[in-house]
C-alpha positions as CSV (number, residue, x, y, z in Angstrom):
1,M,-103.4,-150.4,-18.2
2,M,-103.2,-146.7,-18.7
3,T,-103.9,-145.0,-22.0
4,E,-102.1,-141.9,-23.3
5,I,-104.7,-139.4,-24.2
6,G,-104.6,-138.2,-27.8
7,E,-102.6,-141.2,-28.9
8,I,-103.8,-142.3,-32.3
9,P,-105.3,-144.9,-32.3
10,L,-105.9,-145.1,-28.6
11,L,-104.2,-148.3,-27.4
12,P,-103.4,-149.5,-23.9
13,A,-99.9,-148.3,-22.9
14,A,-97.5,-149.7,-20.4
15,G,-97.8,-148.2,-17.0
16,G,-100.5,-147.8,-14.5
17,G,-100.2,-148.7,-10.9
18,G,-101.8,-150.2,-7.9
19,A,-104.4,-148.8,-5.5
20,G,-103.8,-145.4,-4.1
21,R,-102.6,-144.7,-0.6
22,G,-105.1,-145.1,2.1
23,R,-107.5,-147.2,0.1
24,P,-107.8,-151.0,0.6
25,A,-106.7,-152.9,-2.5
26,A,-110.0,-154.8,-2.7
27,N,-112.1,-151.6,-2.7
28,Q,-109.8,-150.1,-5.3
29,Q,-110.2,-153.2,-7.5
30,R,-114.0,-153.2,-7.2
31,R,-114.1,-149.5,-8.1
32,D,-111.8,-150.0,-11.1
33,T,-114.0,-152.9,-12.3
34,V,-117.1,-150.7,-12.2
35,V,-115.5,-147.8,-14.1
36,A,-114.0,-150.2,-16.6
37,R,-117.4,-151.6,-17.3
38,Q,-118.8,-148.1,-17.8
39,T,-116.1,-147.2,-20.3
40,D,-115.3,-150.6,-21.7
41,R,-111.6,-149.8,-21.2
42,P,-108.9,-151.3,-18.8
43,M,-108.5,-149.1,-15.8
44,D,-105.6,-150.6,-13.7
45,G,-105.1,-148.0,-10.9
46,R,-106.8,-145.2,-12.8
47,T,-108.6,-142.5,-10.8
48,L,-111.4,-140.3,-11.8
49,A,-110.7,-136.7,-12.8
50,G,-111.0,-134.4,-9.8
51,R,-110.6,-137.2,-7.2
52,R,-107.6,-138.0,-4.9
53,R,-104.3,-137.3,-6.4
54,P,-102.3,-140.5,-7.2
55,P,-99.0,-141.2,-5.4
56,A,-95.9,-139.4,-6.7
57,P,-93.7,-141.3,-9.1
58,S,-90.5,-143.0,-8.1
59,P,-87.4,-140.9,-8.7
60,A,-86.3,-143.7,-11.0
61,K,-88.9,-142.6,-13.5
62,H,-87.9,-140.5,-16.5
63,S,-87.3,-136.8,-16.0
64,M,-89.9,-134.2,-16.9
65,L,-87.5,-132.8,-19.6
66,E,-86.8,-136.2,-21.2
67,E,-88.7,-137.6,-24.1
68,D,-91.8,-139.6,-23.1
69,P,-91.5,-143.0,-24.9
70,Q,-95.3,-143.4,-24.8
71,R,-95.9,-140.3,-27.0
72,P,-96.3,-141.0,-30.7
73,C,-94.6,-139.3,-33.7
74,T,-91.2,-139.1,-31.9
75,S,-89.4,-138.9,-35.2
76,S,-89.1,-135.2,-36.0
77,P,-87.0,-132.7,-37.9
78,S,-86.7,-130.9,-34.6
79,P,-84.2,-132.0,-31.9
80,I,-85.6,-134.0,-29.0
81,P,-85.9,-131.8,-25.9
82,Q,-82.9,-132.3,-23.6
83,P,-82.6,-131.8,-19.8
84,L,-81.7,-128.3,-18.6
85,P,-78.0,-127.8,-17.7
86,S,-79.0,-127.6,-14.0
87,P,-81.2,-130.7,-13.5
88,S,-80.6,-130.5,-9.7
89,L,-83.2,-127.6,-9.7
90,F,-86.0,-130.0,-10.5
91,N,-87.5,-133.2,-9.0
92,K,-88.5,-136.1,-11.2
93,A,-92.0,-135.9,-12.7
94,K,-94.2,-137.6,-15.2
95,T,-97.5,-137.1,-16.9
96,A,-100.5,-139.5,-16.6
97,A,-103.8,-139.6,-18.4
98,V,-107.1,-139.8,-16.5
99,M,-110.6,-140.3,-18.1
100,G,-109.7,-138.6,-21.4
101,M,-108.0,-135.6,-19.8
102,S,-104.3,-135.2,-19.1
103,R,-103.6,-135.2,-15.4
104,I,-100.2,-134.3,-13.8
105,S,-99.4,-137.1,-11.4
106,G,-96.1,-135.7,-10.3
107,V,-95.3,-132.0,-10.3
108,Q,-91.9,-130.6,-11.4
109,R,-90.9,-128.4,-8.4
110,L,-88.3,-125.7,-8.1
111,R,-86.3,-126.1,-5.0
112,N,-86.8,-122.5,-4.3
113,S,-90.0,-121.3,-5.9
114,Q,-89.0,-117.7,-5.1
115,S,-85.8,-117.9,-7.1
116,V,-85.6,-115.7,-10.2
117,P,-84.9,-117.6,-13.4
118,S,-82.5,-116.3,-16.0
119,E,-83.3,-113.4,-18.3
120,F,-85.0,-115.7,-20.8
121,G,-86.5,-118.1,-18.2
122,V,-84.0,-120.9,-18.8
123,P,-80.3,-121.0,-19.4
124,C,-79.5,-120.2,-23.0
125,K,-76.5,-119.7,-25.2
126,K,-75.2,-116.1,-25.2
127,E,-75.8,-115.7,-28.9
128,I,-79.6,-115.8,-28.3
129,E,-79.5,-112.2,-27.0
130,V,-79.2,-110.8,-30.5
131,Y,-82.3,-112.7,-31.6
132,M,-84.4,-111.9,-28.5
133,Q,-83.8,-108.2,-29.0
134,R,-85.8,-108.6,-32.2
135,I,-88.7,-110.5,-30.6
136,N,-91.1,-107.8,-31.9
137,E,-90.0,-108.4,-35.5
138,W,-92.1,-110.3,-38.1
139,G,-90.1,-113.2,-39.6
140,L,-87.9,-113.9,-36.6
141,N,-86.0,-117.2,-37.1
142,I,-87.7,-119.4,-34.4
143,F,-85.7,-122.4,-35.4
144,K,-82.5,-120.6,-34.4
145,I,-84.1,-119.5,-31.2
146,H,-85.0,-123.2,-30.5
147,E,-81.3,-124.1,-31.0
148,L,-79.9,-121.3,-28.9
149,S,-82.4,-121.9,-26.1
150,K,-81.2,-125.5,-25.9
151,Q,-84.5,-126.8,-27.2
152,H,-86.7,-124.6,-24.9
153,S,-88.1,-122.2,-27.5
154,L,-91.6,-122.1,-26.0
155,T,-90.4,-121.2,-22.5
156,T,-87.9,-118.7,-23.8
157,V,-90.2,-116.8,-26.1
158,T,-93.3,-116.8,-23.8
159,Y,-91.3,-115.8,-20.8
160,T,-89.6,-113.0,-22.7
161,L,-92.8,-111.6,-24.2
162,L,-94.4,-111.4,-20.7
163,R,-91.2,-109.9,-19.1
164,K,-90.8,-107.2,-21.7
165,R,-94.4,-106.1,-21.2
166,K,-93.9,-106.1,-17.4
167,L,-96.9,-108.4,-17.1
168,M,-95.3,-110.5,-14.4
169,F,-95.0,-107.4,-12.2
170,K,-98.5,-106.2,-13.0
171,F,-100.1,-109.5,-12.1
172,D,-97.8,-110.5,-9.3
173,I,-96.6,-113.5,-11.2
174,N,-93.9,-115.6,-9.6
175,P,-91.2,-116.0,-12.2
176,G,-90.3,-119.5,-11.0
177,T,-93.9,-120.7,-11.1
178,L,-94.3,-119.3,-14.6
179,V,-91.2,-121.1,-15.8
180,N,-92.4,-124.3,-14.1
181,F,-95.7,-124.0,-16.0
182,L,-94.0,-123.3,-19.3
183,L,-91.6,-126.3,-18.9
184,H,-94.5,-128.6,-18.2
185,L,-96.3,-127.1,-21.2
186,E,-93.2,-127.9,-23.4
187,H,-93.2,-131.5,-22.1
188,N,-96.8,-131.9,-23.0
189,Y,-96.2,-130.8,-26.6
190,R,-95.4,-133.9,-28.6
191,N,-92.4,-134.4,-30.9
192,N,-94.5,-134.1,-34.0
193,P,-92.8,-132.8,-37.2
194,Y,-95.0,-129.7,-37.2
195,H,-97.4,-129.5,-34.2
196,N,-94.6,-129.3,-31.6
197,Q,-93.3,-126.7,-29.1
198,I,-91.5,-124.8,-31.9
199,H,-94.8,-124.1,-33.6
200,G,-96.3,-123.0,-30.3
201,A,-93.4,-120.6,-29.8
202,D,-93.7,-119.3,-33.3
203,V,-97.4,-118.6,-32.9
204,A,-96.8,-116.9,-29.5
205,Q,-94.1,-114.7,-31.0
206,S,-96.3,-113.8,-34.0
207,M,-99.3,-113.1,-31.8
208,G,-97.1,-110.7,-29.8
209,V,-96.2,-108.8,-32.9
210,L,-99.8,-108.6,-34.3
211,I,-101.3,-107.2,-31.1
212,S,-98.5,-104.7,-30.7
213,T,-99.0,-103.1,-34.1
214,P,-99.2,-99.3,-33.8
215,A,-102.8,-99.2,-35.0
216,L,-103.8,-101.2,-31.9
217,E,-101.7,-99.3,-29.4
218,G,-103.6,-98.8,-26.2
219,V,-106.6,-100.9,-27.3
220,F,-106.1,-104.0,-25.2
221,S,-105.9,-104.2,-21.4
222,D,-103.0,-105.9,-19.7
223,L,-105.1,-108.9,-18.9
224,E,-106.2,-109.2,-22.5
225,V,-102.5,-109.1,-23.6
226,L,-101.6,-111.7,-21.0
227,A,-104.5,-114.0,-22.2
228,A,-103.5,-113.5,-25.8
229,I,-99.9,-114.6,-25.3
230,I,-100.8,-117.6,-23.1
231,A,-103.5,-118.7,-25.5
232,A,-101.0,-118.7,-28.4
233,A,-98.5,-120.6,-26.3
234,I,-101.0,-123.4,-25.3
235,H,-103.0,-123.5,-28.5
236,D,-101.7,-126.9,-29.7
237,V,-100.5,-128.6,-26.5
238,D,-100.7,-132.4,-26.7
239,H,-101.5,-132.3,-30.4
240,P,-101.3,-136.0,-31.6
241,G,-100.2,-135.0,-35.1
242,F,-103.6,-135.9,-36.7
243,T,-106.5,-133.8,-37.7
244,N,-109.9,-133.4,-36.1
245,Q,-111.5,-135.2,-39.0
246,Y,-109.2,-138.2,-38.5
247,L,-110.2,-138.4,-34.8
248,I,-113.8,-138.2,-35.8
249,N,-113.5,-140.8,-38.5
250,T,-111.7,-143.3,-36.2
251,N,-114.2,-142.8,-33.3
252,N,-111.3,-141.6,-31.2
253,E,-112.0,-141.2,-27.5
254,L,-111.4,-137.5,-27.7
255,A,-113.9,-137.1,-30.5
256,I,-116.4,-139.0,-28.4
257,M,-115.7,-136.9,-25.4
258,Y,-116.1,-133.6,-27.2
259,N,-119.0,-134.7,-29.5
260,D,-117.0,-134.1,-32.7
261,E,-116.9,-130.4,-32.0
262,S,-113.5,-128.6,-32.1
263,V,-112.1,-131.9,-30.7
264,L,-108.4,-130.9,-30.6
265,E,-108.9,-127.3,-29.6
266,Q,-111.0,-128.4,-26.6
267,H,-108.4,-130.9,-25.6
268,H,-105.6,-128.4,-25.8
269,L,-107.6,-126.1,-23.4
270,A,-108.4,-129.0,-21.0
271,V,-104.7,-130.0,-20.8
272,A,-103.5,-126.5,-20.2
273,F,-106.1,-125.5,-17.6
274,K,-105.6,-128.9,-15.8
275,L,-101.9,-128.1,-15.6
276,L,-102.7,-124.6,-14.3
277,Q,-104.6,-126.2,-11.4
278,E,-101.3,-127.6,-10.0
279,R,-100.0,-125.4,-7.2
280,D,-96.5,-125.1,-8.5
281,C,-97.7,-124.3,-12.0
282,D,-100.4,-121.8,-11.1
283,F,-98.8,-118.5,-12.1
284,M,-102.2,-116.8,-11.9
285,A,-102.4,-117.4,-8.1
286,G,-101.9,-113.7,-7.4
287,V,-104.9,-112.3,-9.4
288,S,-108.4,-111.9,-8.2
289,K,-111.1,-114.5,-8.8
290,K,-112.9,-112.2,-11.3
291,Q,-109.6,-111.6,-13.3
292,R,-109.0,-115.4,-13.3
293,Q,-112.4,-116.1,-14.7
294,T,-112.1,-113.4,-17.3
295,F,-108.6,-114.7,-18.3
296,R,-110.0,-118.2,-18.7
297,K,-112.9,-117.0,-20.8
298,M,-110.7,-115.1,-23.2
299,V,-108.2,-117.9,-23.6
300,I,-111.0,-120.4,-24.4
301,E,-112.4,-118.1,-27.0
302,M,-109.0,-117.5,-28.7
303,V,-107.9,-121.2,-28.8
304,L,-111.3,-122.3,-30.2
305,A,-110.8,-119.7,-32.9
306,T,-107.8,-121.8,-34.2
307,D,-110.3,-124.5,-35.4
308,M,-110.2,-124.2,-39.2
309,S,-113.8,-125.1,-39.5
310,K,-114.5,-121.7,-38.0
311,H,-112.3,-119.9,-40.6
312,M,-115.1,-118.6,-42.9
313,T,-117.3,-117.3,-40.1
314,L,-114.4,-115.6,-38.4
315,L,-113.2,-114.0,-41.6
316,A,-116.8,-112.8,-42.4
317,D,-117.0,-111.2,-38.9
318,L,-113.7,-109.5,-39.4
319,K,-114.7,-108.1,-42.8
320,T,-117.9,-106.7,-41.2
321,M,-115.8,-104.9,-38.6
322,V,-113.6,-103.4,-41.3
323,E,-116.6,-102.3,-43.3
324,A,-118.0,-100.6,-40.3
325,K,-114.8,-98.8,-39.7
326,K,-114.8,-97.5,-43.3
327,V,-118.4,-96.3,-42.9
328,S,-117.8,-94.5,-39.7
329,G,-114.6,-93.0,-41.0
330,T,-112.9,-93.3,-37.7
331,D,-109.8,-95.1,-36.5
332,T,-110.0,-98.4,-34.7
333,L,-111.7,-97.6,-31.4
334,L,-112.5,-101.0,-29.8
335,D,-114.4,-100.0,-26.7
336,K,-116.6,-103.0,-26.5
337,Y,-115.3,-106.4,-25.3
338,Q,-117.0,-108.3,-28.1
339,D,-115.1,-106.1,-30.7
340,R,-111.8,-106.6,-28.9
341,I,-112.1,-110.3,-28.5
342,L,-113.0,-110.6,-32.2
343,V,-109.7,-108.9,-33.0
344,L,-107.8,-111.2,-30.6
345,R,-109.5,-114.3,-32.0
346,S,-108.6,-113.1,-35.5
347,A,-105.0,-112.4,-34.4
348,I,-104.4,-115.9,-33.1
349,H,-105.9,-117.3,-36.3
350,L,-103.5,-115.1,-38.3
351,A,-100.6,-116.2,-36.2
352,D,-101.5,-119.8,-36.6
353,L,-101.6,-119.4,-40.4
354,S,-98.6,-117.1,-40.6
355,N,-96.1,-119.5,-42.2
356,P,-96.8,-118.3,-45.8
357,T,-96.1,-114.7,-44.7
358,K,-92.6,-115.4,-43.3
359,P,-89.3,-115.2,-45.2
360,I,-89.2,-117.9,-47.8
361,E,-86.5,-120.0,-46.1
362,L,-88.7,-120.3,-43.0
363,Y,-91.8,-120.9,-45.0
364,R,-90.2,-123.8,-46.8
365,Q,-89.1,-125.4,-43.6
366,W,-92.6,-125.3,-42.2
367,N,-93.9,-126.8,-45.4
368,E,-91.6,-129.7,-45.1
369,R,-92.7,-130.4,-41.6
370,I,-96.5,-130.1,-42.2
371,L,-96.2,-132.3,-45.3
372,E,-94.4,-135.0,-43.3
373,E,-97.1,-134.9,-40.7
374,Y,-99.9,-135.1,-43.3
375,L,-98.2,-138.0,-45.0
376,R,-98.0,-139.9,-41.7
377,Q,-101.7,-139.5,-41.3
378,G,-102.3,-140.7,-44.9
379,D,-100.2,-143.8,-44.2
380,R,-102.4,-144.5,-41.1
381,E,-105.6,-143.9,-43.0
382,K,-104.4,-146.3,-45.7
383,Q,-103.6,-148.9,-43.1
384,L,-107.1,-148.6,-41.6
385,G,-108.8,-148.7,-45.0
386,L,-110.1,-145.1,-44.7
387,E,-110.4,-142.6,-47.5
388,I,-107.1,-140.7,-47.6
389,S,-107.4,-137.0,-46.6
390,P,-106.4,-134.2,-49.0
391,M,-102.6,-133.6,-49.0
392,C,-102.0,-136.8,-47.1
393,D,-101.5,-139.2,-50.1
394,R,-97.8,-140.0,-50.7
395,G,-98.6,-140.9,-54.3
396,N,-100.5,-137.8,-55.1
397,V,-99.1,-134.6,-53.6
398,T,-98.1,-131.4,-55.4
399,V,-96.7,-129.0,-52.9
400,E,-96.5,-126.1,-55.2
401,K,-100.1,-126.2,-56.3
402,S,-101.4,-126.7,-52.8
403,Q,-99.5,-123.8,-51.4
404,I,-100.6,-121.4,-54.2
405,G,-104.2,-122.4,-53.6
406,F,-103.8,-122.2,-49.8
407,I,-102.4,-118.6,-50.2
408,D,-105.1,-117.5,-52.7
409,F,-108.2,-118.7,-50.9
410,I,-107.3,-118.8,-47.2
411,V,-104.3,-116.8,-46.2
412,H,-104.3,-113.8,-48.5
413,P,-108.0,-112.9,-47.9
414,L,-107.4,-113.2,-44.2
415,Y,-104.3,-111.0,-44.1
416,E,-105.7,-108.6,-46.6
417,T,-108.7,-108.0,-44.3
418,W,-106.4,-107.6,-41.3
419,A,-104.2,-105.1,-43.3
420,E,-107.3,-103.0,-43.9
421,L,-108.1,-103.0,-40.1
422,V,-104.6,-101.9,-39.1
423,N,-103.6,-100.0,-42.2
424,P,-100.8,-99.4,-43.0
425,D,-99.0,-101.6,-40.5
426,A,-99.4,-105.0,-42.2
427,N,-98.6,-104.0,-45.8
428,A,-95.1,-105.4,-45.6
429,I,-96.5,-108.7,-44.4
430,L,-98.8,-108.8,-47.5
431,D,-95.8,-108.0,-49.8
432,Q,-93.9,-111.0,-48.3
433,L,-96.9,-113.2,-48.8
434,E,-97.2,-112.3,-52.5
435,D,-93.5,-112.7,-53.0
436,N,-93.7,-116.2,-51.5
437,R,-96.6,-117.1,-53.8
438,Q,-94.7,-115.9,-56.8
439,W,-91.7,-118.1,-55.7
440,Y,-93.9,-121.2,-55.7
441,M,-95.6,-120.2,-59.0
442,T,-92.2,-119.9,-60.6
443,R,-91.1,-123.3,-59.4
444,L,-94.3,-124.8,-60.6
445,E,-94.0,-123.3,-64.1
446,E,-90.4,-124.5,-64.3
447,M,-91.3,-128.0,-63.3
448,E,-94.2,-128.1,-65.9
449,D,-91.8,-126.8,-68.6
450,E,-89.3,-129.6,-67.7
451,E,-92.1,-132.2,-67.9
452,E,-93.2,-131.0,-71.4
453,G,-89.7,-130.9,-72.7
454,S,-88.5,-134.3,-71.5
455,E,-91.5,-136.6,-72.1
456,S,-90.1,-140.1,-72.8
457,D,-91.0,-143.7,-72.2
458,D,-87.3,-144.5,-71.3
459,P,-87.1,-145.3,-67.6
460,G,-83.7,-143.6,-67.5
461,D,-85.2,-140.4,-68.9
462,K,-88.0,-140.4,-66.3
463,Q,-85.4,-140.9,-63.5
464,R,-83.4,-137.9,-64.8
465,Q,-86.6,-135.9,-65.0
466,Q,-87.4,-136.6,-61.4
467,Q,-83.8,-135.5,-60.4
468,Q,-84.2,-132.3,-62.4
469,Q,-87.5,-131.5,-60.6
470,Q,-85.8,-132.1,-57.3
471,Q,-82.9,-129.8,-58.3
472,L,-85.4,-127.1,-59.2
473,L,-87.0,-127.2,-55.8
474,E,-83.5,-127.0,-54.2
475,K,-82.4,-124.0,-56.2
476,P,-81.1,-121.2,-54.0
477,F,-83.4,-118.3,-53.2
478,P,-82.7,-114.8,-51.9
479,K,-82.9,-114.4,-48.2
480,S,-85.7,-112.0,-47.3
481,A,-85.1,-109.3,-44.7
482,S,-87.1,-109.5,-41.5
483,L,-90.1,-107.2,-41.4
484,L,-90.4,-105.0,-38.3
485,I,-93.8,-104.1,-37.1
486,S,-92.9,-103.0,-33.6
487,S,-94.4,-100.0,-31.8
488,G,-93.4,-96.7,-33.3
489,Q,-92.0,-98.0,-36.6
490,S,-93.9,-97.5,-39.8
491,T,-94.1,-99.9,-42.7
492,P,-93.9,-99.0,-46.4
493,Q,-97.0,-98.2,-48.3
494,R,-98.4,-101.0,-50.5
495,S,-98.3,-100.5,-54.2
496,S,-101.7,-100.4,-55.7
497,G,-103.0,-103.1,-58.0
498,K,-100.2,-105.6,-57.7
499,P,-101.1,-108.2,-60.4
500,S,-101.7,-111.8,-59.4
501,A,-99.4,-114.4,-60.9
502,P,-101.0,-116.6,-63.6
503,G,-102.1,-120.2,-63.0
504,T,-104.6,-119.7,-60.2
505,P,-106.4,-123.0,-59.7
506,K,-110.1,-123.3,-60.2
507,M,-112.1,-123.4,-56.9
508,P,-115.7,-124.2,-55.9
509,A,-118.5,-121.6,-55.6
510,P,-117.9,-118.8,-53.2
511,H,-119.1,-118.9,-49.6
512,P,-122.4,-116.9,-49.2
513,N,-121.0,-114.6,-46.5
514,I,-117.8,-113.4,-48.1
515,T,-116.7,-112.3,-51.5
516,H,-113.7,-114.5,-52.2
517,Q,-113.7,-118.1,-53.2
518,P,-112.6,-120.5,-50.4
519,I,-110.1,-123.4,-50.8
520,T,-111.7,-126.8,-50.4
521,H,-110.9,-128.4,-47.0
522,H,-112.3,-130.9,-44.6
523,A,-114.5,-129.4,-41.9
524,N,-112.8,-129.6,-38.5
525,S,-109.4,-130.2,-40.2
526,R,-106.5,-127.9,-39.4
527,V,-105.5,-126.6,-42.9
528,V,-102.0,-125.2,-42.4
529,P,-99.1,-124.8,-44.7
């Protein structure tokens, strides 16, 4: 019986197969028995990572672009990925799991690997052109792009970012191979409410904007830019929809494999680089060995920086860099690799936590998605008799308070420090962040006023009170204009001393390395809006 890696909890899934080609069945059975004893897990037909490739799947198996029924959390606000309009271009393929690491057992192949894909990598609706012309804008509606790309937002965004920067030409990247890699990457993103390919596309697009800010113009090499965009695209691939702490608490196989250290982040990297080993997905085949090694090193450093348990250290390092810049009185001159990779690690962390800085209508959509994912985890924890994690208890969730605290103690200090580094390029982002905080504060105050004015023991009154609270949350809000931070365009200066809204929640003692007070969160847990 084969097991889907990352499935929570890990249970034997239907599938598997017989002995591989060229190996007697008896020998295969003995080998499987030995490995099964070592791992205490059923192994029917499983092969060790790095060994002989298993036989290709039958054409009767599901398509690469169809939903995998073995993957959890299939119920999602986002549409289920559909096949491309031209399925004849691709052979049937499927994904298998081997010894705790995703292994591609059948590769999706282009009939003509030299063929040039469409302008956006995959066929899209014509209306998408208007949106993709604004790909360097902060606050781009990624949900609309997902719709217009026919549920291929990750491929469309990543391919366009690389094409517009001429990186495919500079590194001799075959467009067909790149698209093949990106389609496989999409397939390995699960249909979670939040941690899905739309989130991957959103982080990649945000990363592209952050590293293209005028203050950083000419700082990064082409290879560093390529690594940054790819790192953002892969950073949550095969995310199971549960936090690192949940995996650790349940003794999940991934937590055991990675010794409780950045469990999901290491798994995302392993899945992506395992995929890159496949010949028809290896878009880096045209670069030198040294470039490939450097690329891998940078991608690893950036993806590991998305682990929220590293947030405080990363912020402290970024603050140190900003202070050094102030003391020297010079512009940002990042000549050393360690300085540049720190900025890139900070940028992907910023992109990963960018939801509160986006127009309020987008921010609220992301909040609904992450809340649903958290509540699913809370339900599972309750079933298993575990302590329910913060923000995961259906009976005790206050979205408004949690978002205000999240902004005050995680997101705002991070973006404020970044704004000092790239001053004045990120001032408009900070303004949007503060506007969003005020929006939630206003909703919270209105709800509290309603509660005070309608206290009653009558069940009918309580029901009406709940309806009024829901109506307050659904009140229309002004649409915010997108914020452009592309090369050559300036942003407005920030007004000095913008007062904080009242009602800031009390927090624990400050971290010894930084000046602001941190929000309480589980170590190794992804704290996202």
